[in-house]
N, C-alpha and C positions, 0 to 999 in steps of 0.2 A: 074195786078198781080193775079195769081191763089191763092184761099185759099186751103191750104193743110191740115190744121187740125181745126176744129170746134168743141167747147164745148157748148151746150145748157143746162142749168139749172142742171148741173152735181153735184150729192152729192156722197160721199163715206164714208162708215160706216164699221169699222172693228168689227165685232161680234155684241153685243148688246149695245156696247158703243155710246157715242155721235158721231155725223158726224165729220170726219176728214176734209173733204171739203164739203162746202155747197153752193148751187145755184152759181156754177162757169160757167161763159159764156165768150167766147172770140173766136177770130179767128185768125190764124197764116197765113202768107203770104208766098208763096214759095220765097226762096232766101233772106229772112229777118232774121236779127239776134235779139234774143230776150234775155234780161235778166230777170231771175225770182228771185226775192228778197223776204226777210221776215226774221223775227227772228227764232231761232231753235224751231221747232214744230210748225211752221206756216202751214206746209202742202206741203212744196216744193217737197220733195221726192215722196210723195204720188201723186202729180200732174203729175210729170215726169214718174211714173209707168203706169199711165193711158195713156199716150201719146205713150209709147213704148209697150203697151199692155201685160204688166205683171200683171195688175189688171183690172178687170172689174168694172164699177162704180155701185153704189147701185141704183142710178136713174139718169135720164137725158139721153142726146144724145150725142155721140162722133161720128164725122165724120173723117175718115182719107183717103186721096186720093180720095174723092168723095164719099166714100162709108160708110154706118153705121157700124162703128166697134163694137158696143155692141152687135149685132146680127150676126156677121161674123161666119160662120161655123168653128169649131175648125181645120178641115183640111186645111183651107186657112190662118191661122195664121202664118206659117212658112214663107210663101211667103210675107206677109205684113212685118214681123220682119226684113226679109232680106233687106228691103228698109230703115230701121232705124238703125243708129249707136248710140250705148250706151256707155258712160264712167260712170262706177259705182264709188261710193264713196269707196267701198271695193275691187275694181280692178277686181275680178273675173277671174283671169289668171289661165289657166290649168296648174297644178303643175309639171306635168311630160313631158311638152312640153317646148323647148327653147323659149327664146324671139322671135327669128324669126318664129318659128312655131306658137306661140300664134298670132303673127300679121297676119300670112298667112291665118288663119282660115277662115275669111269671103270669101276671094278669092278662096280658095278650095271648099268651100260649093257652090259658084256660078259657079264653073267649069271653072275657068280661067286656061289656059295652064300653066304646071309647069314652064318654061322658063320666061313666063311674071310674074309669082307670085314671083320668085326669084328676079328679077330686082326691082319690085314694093317694096318688103319688104326691100331690101338693101337700097334702096333710101329713104324710109320712116324712117327706123331706124337711118340712118345717119342725117336726118333732125331734128329727136328729141334728137340728141346727144348720141345715143347708138350703133353707127356702130361697135364699138369694143366689144359690149355685146350681139351679135347676139346669140351666142351659149350658153349664161348663162341661167340656170332655175330660175324661180321666187324666190325660197328660197334664192338665193344668191345675189339677187338685193335688193337694198335699197327701201324704200318706195316710194321715188321720182322716181326711176328708174322703179318701177313697175308701177307707175302712168302713166309715159310716154309710157311703152309698151302698157297699156290699151288705151291710147289715139290713138296711131298708129293703134291698131287693130280697133278702131271704125271709123276712117276715111279713111283707106286705100282703100276702095271701092268706095268712094264719095257718101254716102248714101243721100237720098233724104231729110231726116230729121236727124239731129244730136242732141241727148239729152245728157247734160253733167251735172253731179251732183258734183259740186264743184271741177272742173277738176284741178284747180291750187293750190289746198290746200297742197300738198306735194312737191311742186317744189320751187326753189328760184325765186328771182323777175325776173332775166335775162330770166330763161327758161319760166316763166309765159308771158312774153312779146312775145316771140316766138310762144307759144301755142296760144296766143290770136290773132297773126298775121295769123296763120294757121286756126284758126276757121273763122276769117274775110275772108280769101281767099276762104275757102269753101262757104261762103255765096255769095261771088261774082260769084261763078261758078254755083249757084242755088241751093245750100242746105240750107234748113231752120234750123237755129242753136237756140236751146233753152238751156240756160246755167244758171243753179241754182248757186247762189253765195252769201256768207256773205261779201265778199270783195267790198265794195261800190267803191274804188279807180279804180276798173277794169271798170267802167262804162262809163269812157270816152276814153277807148282804141280802140273801134270799131265805126268808123263813121256811123251815121244813125241808130245806134242801138236803140231798142225800150225795154221798161221795163214794166214788170207786177210786181205787189207787193201783196203778201199774208198776211193776218193778221188773225191768228186763223181760218184758213180755208176758208176764204172769200177773193175774189180779190177785192182789194179797189179801184184801179183805171183802167180806160181804157188804152188800149196800146197807147202810143205816142212816138214820136220822142224826144230824150233826147237833149234838146238844152243847158241846163246847168247842168250837171250831179252833184249830190250832193257829198259832201265830208264826211258828218257825217251821216246825217239821210236822208231817202228817202224823196223827195219833191213831191208835186202834179204834175201830168203828164199833160203836154199840148197837144193839138192836133197836128197832123201831120202839117208841114209846107206847 
């Protein structure tokens, strides 16, 4: 199994304050599902930003797709980012576009033929329960509906890496189950999924998932298969079976 993301002694500092992330080292394998856990302020969102190239580290080495992402020329960044799907906490939908048009954006950027885009978008919106809301604009959608549009947009082109920041935070339990099934299916198709979550009850929803735990900017435990997912507090990670 190929390594698709690698961090080596990565640190991140905003301005002159203390480091938000310190000495973070790990490797992510292609087609594997990872949960990123930790209390509020532990650095989860900052770590995700480094993975999807929204932020450069203050120190250390980050390799994506086998290349050093820290020294990647600016003109190559868009090509790398197109290989990464992102589900943001604040959705970041384009307000003047319909739900269908928002979901179609990655495919349009990739140059997919129009008829193929329409079919894919229709199927994806139906899957997330928004088949009847295709022409609605973000302002008319509920928070949960906006979240589902954002998720559909992030996964429609089957990215090599999917980064999701609390993707089930605005949906009910039934839809959360459907979304976890969707994310798990992407992993089976070869996508590396990194999902930040506070909801530890989600940890037993994906078979073979692995967990990374952050505490005040430091990665506490090496990645390992979750044999007995915790119900209340994270437990020490055992090595892969």
